MMTF fields as JSON, N, C-alpha, C and O atoms, coordinates in Angstrom:
{
  "mmtfVersion": "1.0.0",
  "mmtfProducer": "UNKNOWN",
  "numBonds": 443,
  "numAtoms": 444,
  "numGroups": 111,
  "numChains": 1,
  "numModels": 1,
  "chainsPerModel": [1],
  "groupsPerChain": [111],
  "chainIdList": ["A"],
  "bondAtomList": [4, 2, 8, 6, 12, 10, 16, 14, 20, 18, 24, 22, 28, 26, 32, 30, 36, 34, 40, 38, 44, 42, 48, 46, 52, 50, 56, 54, 60, 58, 64, 62, 68, 66, 72, 70, 76, 74, 80, 78, 84, 82, 88, 86, 92, 90, 96, 94, 100, 98, 104, 102, 108, 106, 112, 110, 116, 114, 120, 118, 124, 122, 128, 126, 132, 130, 136, 134, 140, 138, 144, 142, 148, 146, 152, 150, 156, 154, 160, 158, 164, 162, 168, 166, 172, 170, 176, 174, 180, 178, 184, 182, 188, 186, 192, 190, 196, 194, 200, 198, 204, 202, 208, 206, 212, 210, 216, 214, 220, 218, 224, 222, 228, 226, 232, 230, 236, 234, 240, 238, 244, 242, 248, 246, 252, 250, 256, 254, 260, 258, 264, 262, 268, 266, 272, 270, 276, 274, 280, 278, 284, 282, 288, 286, 292, 290, 296, 294, 300, 298, 304, 302, 308, 306, 312, 310, 316, 314, 320, 318, 324, 322, 328, 326, 332, 330, 336, 334, 340, 338, 344, 342, 348, 346, 352, 350, 356, 354, 360, 358, 364, 362, 368, 366, 372, 370, 376, 374, 380, 378, 384, 382, 388, 386, 392, 390, 396, 394, 400, 398, 404, 402, 408, 406, 412, 410, 416, 414, 420, 418, 424, 422, 428, 426, 432, 430, 436, 434, 440, 438],
  "bondOrderList": [1, 1, 1, 1, 1, 1, 1, 1, 1, 1, 1, 1, 1, 1, 1, 1, 1, 1, 1, 1, 1, 1, 1, 1, 1, 1, 1, 1, 1, 1, 1, 1, 1, 1, 1, 1, 1, 1, 1, 1, 1, 1, 1, 1, 1, 1, 1, 1, 1, 1, 1, 1, 1, 1, 1, 1, 1, 1, 1, 1, 1, 1, 1, 1, 1, 1, 1, 1, 1, 1, 1, 1, 1, 1, 1, 1, 1, 1, 1, 1, 1, 1, 1, 1, 1, 1, 1, 1, 1, 1, 1, 1, 1, 1, 1, 1, 1, 1, 1, 1, 1, 1, 1, 1, 1, 1, 1, 1, 1, 1],
  "groupList": [{"groupName": "MET", "atomNameList": ["N", "CA", "C", "O"], "elementList": ["N", "C", "C", "O"], "formalChargeList": [0, 0, 0, 0], "bondAtomList": [1, 0, 2, 1, 3, 2], "bondOrderList": [1, 1, 2], "singleLetterCode": "M", "chemCompType": "L-PEPTIDE LINKING"}, {"groupName": "PHE", "atomNameList": ["N", "CA", "C", "O"], "elementList": ["N", "C", "C", "O"], "formalChargeList": [0, 0, 0, 0], "bondAtomList": [1, 0, 2, 1, 3, 2], "bondOrderList": [1, 1, 2], "singleLetterCode": "F", "chemCompType": "L-PEPTIDE LINKING"}, {"groupName": "ASP", "atomNameList": ["N", "CA", "C", "O"], "elementList": ["N", "C", "C", "O"], "formalChargeList": [0, 0, 0, 0], "bondAtomList": [1, 0, 2, 1, 3, 2], "bondOrderList": [1, 1, 2], "singleLetterCode": "D", "chemCompType": "L-PEPTIDE LINKING"}, {"groupName": "LYS", "atomNameList": ["N", "CA", "C", "O"], "elementList": ["N", "C", "C", "O"], "formalChargeList": [0, 0, 0, 0], "bondAtomList": [1, 0, 2, 1, 3, 2], "bondOrderList": [1, 1, 2], "singleLetterCode": "K", "chemCompType": "L-PEPTIDE LINKING"}, {"groupName": "THR", "atomNameList": ["N", "CA", "C", "O"], "elementList": ["N", "C", "C", "O"], "formalChargeList": [0, 0, 0, 0], "bondAtomList": [1, 0, 2, 1, 3, 2], "bondOrderList": [1, 1, 2], "singleLetterCode": "T", "chemCompType": "L-PEPTIDE LINKING"}, {"groupName": "PRO", "atomNameList": ["N", "CA", "C", "O"], "elementList": ["N", "C", "C", "O"], "formalChargeList": [0, 0, 0, 0], "bondAtomList": [1, 0, 2, 1, 3, 2], "bondOrderList": [1, 1, 2], "singleLetterCode": "P", "chemCompType": "L-PEPTIDE LINKING"}, {"groupName": "ASN", "atomNameList": ["N", "CA", "C", "O"], "elementList": ["N", "C", "C", "O"], "formalChargeList": [0, 0, 0, 0], "bondAtomList": [1, 0, 2, 1, 3, 2], "bondOrderList": [1, 1, 2], "singleLetterCode": "N", "chemCompType": "L-PEPTIDE LINKING"}, {"groupName": "TYR", "atomNameList": ["N", "CA", "C", "O"], "elementList": ["N", "C", "C", "O"], "formalChargeList": [0, 0, 0, 0], "bondAtomList": [1, 0, 2, 1, 3, 2], "bondOrderList": [1, 1, 2], "singleLetterCode": "Y", "chemCompType": "L-PEPTIDE LINKING"}, {"groupName": "GLU", "atomNameList": ["N", "CA", "C", "O"], "elementList": ["N", "C", "C", "O"], "formalChargeList": [0, 0, 0, 0], "bondAtomList": [1, 0, 2, 1, 3, 2], "bondOrderList": [1, 1, 2], "singleLetterCode": "E", "chemCompType": "L-PEPTIDE LINKING"}, {"groupName": "ILE", "atomNameList": ["N", "CA", "C", "O"], "elementList": ["N", "C", "C", "O"], "formalChargeList": [0, 0, 0, 0], "bondAtomList": [1, 0, 2, 1, 3, 2], "bondOrderList": [1, 1, 2], "singleLetterCode": "I", "chemCompType": "L-PEPTIDE LINKING"}, {"groupName": "SER", "atomNameList": ["N", "CA", "C", "O"], "elementList": ["N", "C", "C", "O"], "formalChargeList": [0, 0, 0, 0], "bondAtomList": [1, 0, 2, 1, 3, 2], "bondOrderList": [1, 1, 2], "singleLetterCode": "S", "chemCompType": "L-PEPTIDE LINKING"}, {"groupName": "GLY", "atomNameList": ["N", "CA", "C", "O"], "elementList": ["N", "C", "C", "O"], "formalChargeList": [0, 0, 0, 0], "bondAtomList": [1, 0, 2, 1, 3, 2], "bondOrderList": [1, 1, 2], "singleLetterCode": "G", "chemCompType": "PEPTIDE LINKING"}, {"groupName": "VAL", "atomNameList": ["N", "CA", "C", "O"], "elementList": ["N", "C", "C", "O"], "formalChargeList": [0, 0, 0, 0], "bondAtomList": [1, 0, 2, 1, 3, 2], "bondOrderList": [1, 1, 2], "singleLetterCode": "V", "chemCompType": "L-PEPTIDE LINKING"}, {"groupName": "HIS", "atomNameList": ["N", "CA", "C", "O"], "elementList": ["N", "C", "C", "O"], "formalChargeList": [0, 0, 0, 0], "bondAtomList": [1, 0, 2, 1, 3, 2], "bondOrderList": [1, 1, 2], "singleLetterCode": "H", "chemCompType": "L-PEPTIDE LINKING"}, {"groupName": "LEU", "atomNameList": ["N", "CA", "C", "O"], "elementList": ["N", "C", "C", "O"], "formalChargeList": [0, 0, 0, 0], "bondAtomList": [1, 0, 2, 1, 3, 2], "bondOrderList": [1, 1, 2], "singleLetterCode": "L", "chemCompType": "L-PEPTIDE LINKING"}, {"groupName": "ALA", "atomNameList": ["N", "CA", "C", "O"], "elementList": ["N", "C", "C", "O"], "formalChargeList": [0, 0, 0, 0], "bondAtomList": [1, 0, 2, 1, 3, 2], "bondOrderList": [1, 1, 2], "singleLetterCode": "A", "chemCompType": "L-PEPTIDE LINKING"}, {"groupName": "ARG", "atomNameList": ["N", "CA", "C", "O"], "elementList": ["N", "C", "C", "O"], "formalChargeList": [0, 0, 0, 0], "bondAtomList": [1, 0, 2, 1, 3, 2], "bondOrderList": [1, 1, 2], "singleLetterCode": "R", "chemCompType": "L-PEPTIDE LINKING"}, {"groupName": "GLN", "atomNameList": ["N", "CA", "C", "O"], "elementList": ["N", "C", "C", "O"], "formalChargeList": [0, 0, 0, 0], "bondAtomList": [1, 0, 2, 1, 3, 2], "bondOrderList": [1, 1, 2], "singleLetterCode": "Q", "chemCompType": "L-PEPTIDE LINKING"}, {"groupName": "CYS", "atomNameList": ["N", "CA", "C", "O"], "elementList": ["N", "C", "C", "O"], "formalChargeList": [0, 0, 0, 0], "bondAtomList": [1, 0, 2, 1, 3, 2], "bondOrderList": [1, 1, 2], "singleLetterCode": "C", "chemCompType": "L-PEPTIDE LINKING"}, {"groupName": "TRP", "atomNameList": ["N", "CA", "C", "O"], "elementList": ["N", "C", "C", "O"], "formalChargeList": [0, 0, 0, 0], "bondAtomList": [1, 0, 2, 1, 3, 2], "bondOrderList": [1, 1, 2], "singleLetterCode": "W", "chemCompType": "L-PEPTIDE LINKING"}],
  "groupTypeList": [0, 1, 2, 1, 1, 3, 4, 3, 5, 3, 6, 7, 8, 2, 9, 5, 10, 11, 12, 1, 13, 8, 14, 0, 14, 6, 5, 15, 4, 12, 9, 14, 2, 12, 16, 4, 10, 11, 8, 6, 17, 10, 11, 3, 9, 16, 6, 10, 3, 6, 14, 2, 9, 0, 10, 16, 2, 1, 3, 14, 3, 9, 6, 8, 14, 5, 3, 2, 3, 4, 7, 14, 12, 7, 18, 16, 10, 11, 6, 16, 10, 15, 17, 15, 18, 8, 9, 0, 15, 8, 0, 11, 1, 3, 6, 14, 3, 6, 14, 10, 11, 11, 9, 0, 16, 19, 5, 1, 8, 14, 12],
  "groupIdList": [1, 2, 3, 4, 5, 6, 7, 8, 9, 10, 11, 12, 13, 14, 15, 16, 17, 18, 19, 20, 21, 22, 23, 24, 25, 26, 27, 28, 29, 30, 31, 32, 33, 34, 35, 36, 37, 38, 39, 40, 41, 42, 43, 44, 45, 46, 47, 48, 49, 50, 51, 52, 53, 54, 55, 56, 57, 58, 59, 60, 61, 62, 63, 64, 65, 66, 67, 68, 69, 70, 71, 72, 73, 74, 75, 76, 77, 78, 79, 80, 81, 82, 83, 84, 85, 86, 87, 88, 89, 90, 91, 92, 93, 94, 95, 96, 97, 98, 99, 100, 101, 102, 103, 104, 105, 106, 107, 108, 109, 110, 111],
  "secStructList": [7, 7, 7, 1, 1, 7, 7, 7, 7, 7, 1, 1, 3, 3, 3, 7, 2, 2, 2, 2, 2, 2, 2, 6, 6, 1, 6, 6, 3, 3, 3, 3, 3, 7, 1, 7, 2, 2, 2, 2, 6, 6, 7, 7, 5, 6, 6, 3, 3, 3, 7, 7, 6, 6, 1, 6, 6, 2, 2, 2, 2, 2, 6, 6, 1, 7, 6, 6, 1, 3, 3, 3, 3, 3, 7, 1, 1, 1, 2, 2, 2, 2, 2, 2, 2, 2, 2, 2, 2, 2, 6, 6, 7, 7, 7, 3, 3, 3, 3, 6, 6, 4, 4, 4, 4, 7, 7, 1, 7, 5, 7],
  "xCoordList": [0.604, 0.025, 0.864, 0.58, 1.794, 2.684, 3.873, 4.159, 4.563, 6.032, 7.022, 8.104, 6.676, 7.805, 8.933, 9.882, 9.057, 10.274, 10.925, 12.124, 10.309, 11.299, 12.201, 11.906, 13.406, 14.441, 14.423, 14.161, 14.802, 14.788, 16.046, 16.947, 16.182, 17.6, 18.31, 17.944, 19.667, 20.545, 20.808, 20.79, 21.051, 21.606, 23.054, 23.553, 23.849, 25.303, 25.723, 24.93, 26.942, 27.822, 28.63, 29.331, 28.441, 29.429, 30.626, 30.412, 31.845, 33.116, 34.189, 34.535, 34.796, 36.328, 37.124, 37.047, 38.022, 39.06, 39.979, 40.3, 40.242, 41.212, 40.707, 41.455, 39.198, 38.796, 38.488, 38.459, 38.245, 38.397, 39.77, 39.808, 40.845, 42.154, 42.336, 43.164, 41.933, 42.151, 41.596, 42.283, 40.174, 39.461, 40.133, 39.991, 40.648, 41.287, 42.324, 42.52, 42.755, 43.898, 43.295, 43.919, 42.029, 41.16, 41.043, 40.477, 41.62, 41.225, 40.001, 39.864, 38.778, 37.565, 36.779, 35.581, 37.564, 37.06, 37.149, 37.929, 36.308, 36.497, 36.291, 35.55, 37.123, 37.248, 36.852, 37.402, 35.576, 34.955, 34.947, 34.499, 35.534, 35.381, 34.512, 34.707, 33.35, 32.102, 32.123, 31.158, 33.305, 33.654, 33.837, 34.043, 33.737, 33.832, 35.135, 35.947, 35.714, 37.07, 38.034, 39.15, 37.604, 38.488, 38.747, 39.908, 37.872, 38.331, 39.138, 40.004, 38.925, 39.671, 41.166, 42.037, 41.394, 42.667, 43.544, 44.749, 42.973, 43.605, 43.983, 44.605, 43.668, 44.339, 43.315, 42.378, 43.662, 42.944, 43.15, 44.22, 42.678, 42.84, 43.463, 42.843, 44.527, 45.254, 44.355, 43.652, 44.38, 43.525, 41.828, 40.904, 41.789, 40.145, 39.789, 40.61, 38.484, 37.986, 36.876, 35.955, 37.144, 36.27, 35.193, 35.248, 33.964, 32.472, 31.855, 31.401, 31.813, 30.946, 29.534, 28.781, 29.12, 27.602, 26.878, 25.821, 27.219, 26.826, 26.55, 25.752, 27.19, 27.287, 25.922, 25.471, 25.255, 24.32, 24.099, 23.069, 25.359, 25.327, 25.935, 26.338, 25.912, 26.2, 25.602, 26.282, 24.137, 23.622, 23.938, 23.892, 24.29, 24.404, 25.923, 26.208, 26.736, 27.981, 28.341, 29.191, 27.408, 27.384, 26.763, 27.081, 25.745, 25.201, 26.116, 25.896, 27.173, 28.075, 29.056, 29.751, 29.028, 29.832, 29.312, 28.106, 30.006, 29.833, 29.233, 29.81, 28.15, 27.257, 27.873, 27.548, 28.908, 29.185, 30.741, 31.249, 30.98, 32.198, 31.819, 30.679, 32.866, 32.578, 33.065, 34.198, 31.946, 32.61, 32.75, 31.963, 33.98, 34.289, 34.1, 34.653, 33.241, 32.74, 33.297, 33.156, 33.813, 34.167, 33.901, 33.686, 33.894, 33.544, 34.565, 35.505, 33.955, 34.912, 34.775, 35.669, 33.239, 32.752, 31.995, 31.709, 31.623, 30.852, 29.243, 28.541, 28.803, 27.242, 27.179, 26.682, 27.635, 27.685, 27.899, 27.292, 28.927, 29.281, 27.965, 27.599, 27.424, 26.305, 25.014, 24.288, 24.838, 23.969, 24.32, 23.379, 25.493, 25.853, 25.622, 25.194, 25.901, 25.576, 24.101, 23.738, 23.071, 21.873, 21.426, 20.783, 21.796, 21.325, 22.097, 21.543, 23.394, 23.901, 23.019, 22.897, 22.604, 21.497, 20.303, 19.832, 19.836, 18.336, 18.601, 17.661, 20.096, 19.926, 20.537, 20.935, 20.648, 20.949, 22.342, 22.623, 23.152, 24.334, 24.17, 23.31, 25.045, 24.922, 25.727, 25.278, 27.239, 28.382, 29.023, 29.937, 28.375, 28.505, 29.171, 28.65, 30.435, 30.915, 30.973, 31.345, 30.711, 30.835, 31.886, 31.881, 32.801, 33.992, 33.445, 33.151, 33.264, 32.949, 33.663, 34.803, 33.287, 33.767, 34.463, 34.943, 34.602, 35.016, 36.675, 37.341, 37.039, 38.414, 39.274, 40.499, 38.13, 38.845, 39.371, 40.238, 38.655, 39.357, 40.165, 40.355, 40.815, 41.463, 43.143, 43.846, 43.511, 45.018, 45.978, 47.143, 45.685, 46.615, 47.167, 46.908, 47.823, 48.442, 47.516, 46.794, 47.362, 46.895, 47.855, 49.047, 47.089, 48.074, 47.259, 47.68],
  "yCoordList": [-1.17, -0.068, 1.154, 2.102, 1.314, 2.744, 2.123, 0.97, 2.766, 2.708, 3.7, 3.995, 4.109, 4.918, 4.598, 5.358, 3.271, 2.709, 1.931, 1.668, 1.591, 1.07, 1.827, 2.918, 1.273, 1.991, 1.648, 0.586, 2.925, 2.749, 1.998, 2.135, 1.146, 0.786, 1.499, 2.491, 1.141, 2.226, 2.043, 0.875, 2.911, 2.677, 2.78, 3.071, 2.48, 2.529, 1.762, 1.237, 1.683, 0.677, 1.725, 2.588, 1.542, 2.334, 0.972, -0.207, 1.68, 0.929, 1.284, 2.464, 0.514, 0.887, 1.596, 1.405, 2.571, 2.984, 1.675, 1.754, 0.67, -0.01, -0.799, -1.285, -0.767, -1.477, -0.196, -0.363, 1.155, 2.204, 2.56, 2.85, 2.48, 2.395, 1.347, 1.637, 0.304, -0.841, -0.556, -0.71, -0.039, 0.035, 1.683, 1.901, 2.269, 3.518, 2.952, 3.553, 1.966, 1.445, 1.08, 1.053, 0.856, 0.379, 1.682, 2.718, 1.472, 2.898, 2.882, 3.698, 2.232, 2.641, 3.286, 3.567, 3.422, 4.423, 5.853, 6.4, 6.475, 8.248, 8.365, 7.684, 9.354, 9.567, 10.924, 11.77, 11.068, 12.233, 12.72, 12.104, 13.865, 14.548, 15.736, 16.706, 15.543, 16.335, 17.597, 18.35, 17.725, 18.691, 20.32, 20.358, 21.415, 22.445, 22.721, 22.049, 23.591, 23.928, 24.085, 23.59, 24.992, 25.252, 23.955, 23.753, 23.124, 21.692, 20.899, 20.169, 20.976, 20.451, 20.759, 19.889, 22.12, 22.501, 22.126, 22.352, 21.721, 21.343, 20.087, 19.634, 19.444, 18.119, 17.089, 16.807, 16.515, 15.584, 14.069, 13.781, 13.158, 11.885, 12.029, 12.56, 11.577, 11.597, 11.159, 10.154, 11.984, 11.994, 12.137, 11.755, 12.641, 12.844, 14.214, 15.125, 14.288, 15.557, 16.064, 15.391, 17.383, 18.019, 18.534, 19.443, 18.089, 18.635, 18.968, 18.043, 20.102, 20.369, 20.146, 20.705, 19.52, 18.942, 20.275, 20.392, 21.318, 22.512, 23.551, 24.461, 23.424, 24.089, 24.116, 23.005, 25.191, 25.352, 24.438, 23.794, 24.414, 23.495, 21.832, 21.07, 21.512, 20.212, 19.123, 18.276, 19.264, 18.264, 18.231, 17.253, 19.566, 19.647, 19.243, 18.946, 19.283, 18.865, 17.402, 16.9, 16.644, 15.39, 14.496, 13.362, 15.508, 14.87, 14.803, 14.036, 15.614, 15.568, 14.12, 13.679, 13.658, 12.478, 11.316, 11.374, 10.162, 9.01, 8.057, 7.88, 7.559, 6.767, 5.216, 4.504, 4.803, 3.665, 3.081, 1.968, 4.041, 4.166, 3.79, 3.907, 3.35, 3.006, 4.535, 5.014, 5.076, 6.207, 5.904, 5.353, 6.441, 6.338, 7.9, 8.803, 8.044, 9.268, 9.595, 8.643, 10.511, 11.084, 12.354, 13.206, 12.65, 14.016, 13.826, 13.068, 14.79, 14.99, 13.7, 12.911, 13.648, 12.459, 11.344, 10.373, 11.201, 10.572, 10.811, 10.024, 11.946, 12.409, 12.731, 11.871, 13.973, 14.579, 13.672, 13.83, 12.674, 11.746, 10.65, 10.108, 10.517, 9.631, 10.055, 9.349, 11.534, 12.321, 12.442, 12.393, 12.577, 12.661, 11.438, 11.503, 10.297, 8.99, 8.868, 8.408, 9.222, 9.128, 9.787, 9.305, 11.002, 12.029, 11.364, 11.281, 10.971, 10.342, 8.785, 8.448, 8.181, 6.897, 7.527, 7.052, 8.567, 8.946, 9.66, 10.045, 9.861, 10.353, 9.088, 9.293, 7.839, 6.808, 5.987, 5.006, 6.587, 5.91, 4.681, 4.623, 3.502, 2.338, 1.962, 1.672, 2.013, 1.734, 2.76, 3.453, 2.815, 4.172, 3.576, 2.686, 4.097, 3.715, 4.781, 5.863, 4.718, 5.818, 5.446, 4.327, 6.407, 6.209, 6.3, 7.39, 4.934, 5.048, 5.937, 5.539, 6.998, 7.886, 9.036, 9.924, 9.177, 10.165, 10.133, 9.255, 11.483, 11.469, 11.664, 11.709, 11.783, 11.874, 10.163, 9.915, 9.268, 7.953, 7.375, 6.159, 8.358, 7.905, 7.735, 8.713, 6.703, 6.436, 6.618, 6.474, 6.961, 6.761, 8.23, 9.098, 8.513, 9.684, 10.775, 10.524, 11.86, 13.165, 13.977, 14.111, 14.617, 15.443, 16.724, 17.683],
  "zCoordList": [0.073, -0.115, 0.094, -0.639, 0.907, 0.974, 0.412, 0.733, -0.371, -0.876, -0.152, -0.661, 0.838, 1.523, 1.769, 1.577, 2.295, 2.727, 1.465, 1.551, 0.443, -0.727, -1.404, -1.893, -1.479, -2.141, -3.572, -4.138, -4.065, -5.613, -5.786, -4.959, -6.89, -7.415, -7.865, -8.495, -7.634, -8.295, -9.624, -10.01, -10.431, -11.991, -12.202, -13.289, -10.909, -10.982, -9.879, -9.098, -9.793, -8.938, -8.142, -8.669, -6.724, -5.849, -5.549, -5.266, -5.741, -5.764, -5.027, -5.071, -4.354, -3.44, -4.476, -5.689, -3.759, -4.381, -5.259, -6.445, -4.471, -5.23, -6.687, -7.536, -6.701, -7.914, -8.837, -10.056, -8.255, -9.05, -9.874, -11.07, -9.016, -9.635, -10.467, -11.331, -10.567, -11.574, -12.611, -13.62, -12.796, -13.556, -14.754, -15.958, -13.937, -14.548, -15.869, -16.925, -15.562, -16.433, -18.084, -19.145, -17.835, -19.23, -20.116, -19.767, -21.219, -22.149, -22.509, -23.42, -22.193, -22.612, -21.307, -21.274, -20.437, -19.372, -19.522, -20.302, -18.738, -18.873, -17.084, -16.375, -16.729, -15.044, -15.226, -15.931, -14.33, -14.353, -12.579, -11.612, -12.643, -11.341, -11.417, -12.15, -10.436, -10.635, -9.61, -9.475, -8.932, -7.711, -8.581, -9.794, -7.835, -8.567, -8.967, -8.332, -9.928, -10.455, -9.508, -9.663, -8.122, -7.28, -6.492, -6.134, -6.206, -5.596, -6.448, -5.964, -7.766, -8.785, -8.763, -8.802, -8.695, -8.842, -7.24, -7.136, -6.444, -5.19, -5.138, -4.177, -6.099, -6.522, -6.738, -5.991, -7.983, -8.719, -8.935, -8.398, -9.399, -9.82, -11.358, -12.279, -11.45, -12.997, -14.072, -13.963, -15.209, -16.435, -16.134, -16.853, -15.164, -14.932, -15.556, -15.664, -15.964, -16.67, -15.699, -15.236, -15.483, -14.678, -15.068, -15.896, -14.576, -15.214, -13.851, -13.179, -13.445, -12.157, -11.989, -12.786, -11.206, -11.251, -10.962, -11.58, -10.148, -9.863, -10.805, -10.58, -11.833, -12.914, -13.811, -14.091, -14.265, -15.236, -16.244, -16.439, -17.015, -18.361, -17.949, -18.828, -16.671, -16.539, -17.488, -18.067, -17.581, -18.391, -19.884, -20.629, -20.192, -21.631, -22.123, -23.283, -21.144, -21.219, -21.269, -22.004, -20.189, -19.942, -21.431, -21.789, -22.13, -23.178, -24.332, -25.27, -24.285, -25.569, -25.292, -26.208, -24.342, -23.963, -24.689, -24.929, -25.138, -25.885, -24.681, -23.608, -25.0, -23.947, -23.711, -22.761, -24.856, -24.896, -23.783, -23.643, -23.357, -22.437, -20.91, -20.461, -20.219, -18.952, -18.079, -18.117, -17.361, -16.625, -15.028, -14.258, -14.824, -13.148, -12.852, -13.48, -11.809, -11.387, -10.025, -9.257, -9.553, -8.223, -7.916, -8.778, -6.279, -5.803, -4.39, -4.15, -3.687, -2.406, -1.579, -1.274, -1.232, -0.249, -1.168, -0.467, -2.396, -2.977, -3.216, -3.851, -2.647, -2.535, -3.841, -4.569, -4.457, -5.638, -7.017, -8.076, -6.722, -7.737, -7.904, -8.947, -6.637, -6.863, -7.549, -8.249, -7.17, -7.79, -9.437, -10.229, -9.852, -11.102, -11.893, -13.045, -11.29, -11.89, -12.046, -13.129, -11.093, -11.489, -12.544, -13.477, -12.389, -13.808, -15.293, -16.389, -14.991, -16.276, -16.805, -17.983, -15.873, -15.916, -16.595, -17.629, -16.019, -16.645, -17.988, -18.682, -18.404, -19.852, -20.612, -21.759, -20.103, -21.044, -20.954, -21.642, -19.967, -19.816, -19.082, -18.203, -19.398, -18.811, -17.613, -16.504, -18.063, -17.002, -16.404, -16.852, -15.164, -14.053, -12.933, -12.261, -12.694, -11.339, -10.406, -10.858, -9.309, -8.346, -7.283, -6.77, -6.951, -6.054, -4.702, -4.212, -3.936, -2.565, -1.504, -1.26, -0.841, 0.114, -0.705, 0.0, -2.042, -2.985, -2.571, -2.022, -3.083, -3.04, -1.777, -1.66, -0.717, 0.723, 1.219, 2.057, 0.519, 0.737, -0.162, -0.176, -1.148, -2.131, -1.738, -1.484, -1.738, -1.251, -2.122, -1.751, -3.408, -4.427, -4.706, -3.873, -5.697, -6.341, -6.676, -7.642, -6.153, -6.726, -7.489, -7.215, -8.677, -9.587, -9.671, -10.318]
}
């Protein structure tokens, strides 16, 4: 009768930093940093592309990306990147991976 407590299935996968790091080596992956440009300038994951989820043109920029790639998405804590994955899934992207805990839990090199 009431669906208040039903959780909606995720259209992306939360993955730990080790798996994220391994997937980065695949040439068919795109690494997206959805933080602000200021946050991005303070340190980012190598080869990541910065698309601020808070910008007005976020969906326009996302729509320009090929849908047949695997997307590794991260932010500071994992919340904004989860939102970005949901938006991307609604736009038809299928292979979406969210960095659990965000860059705060990233034990590897930042550039």
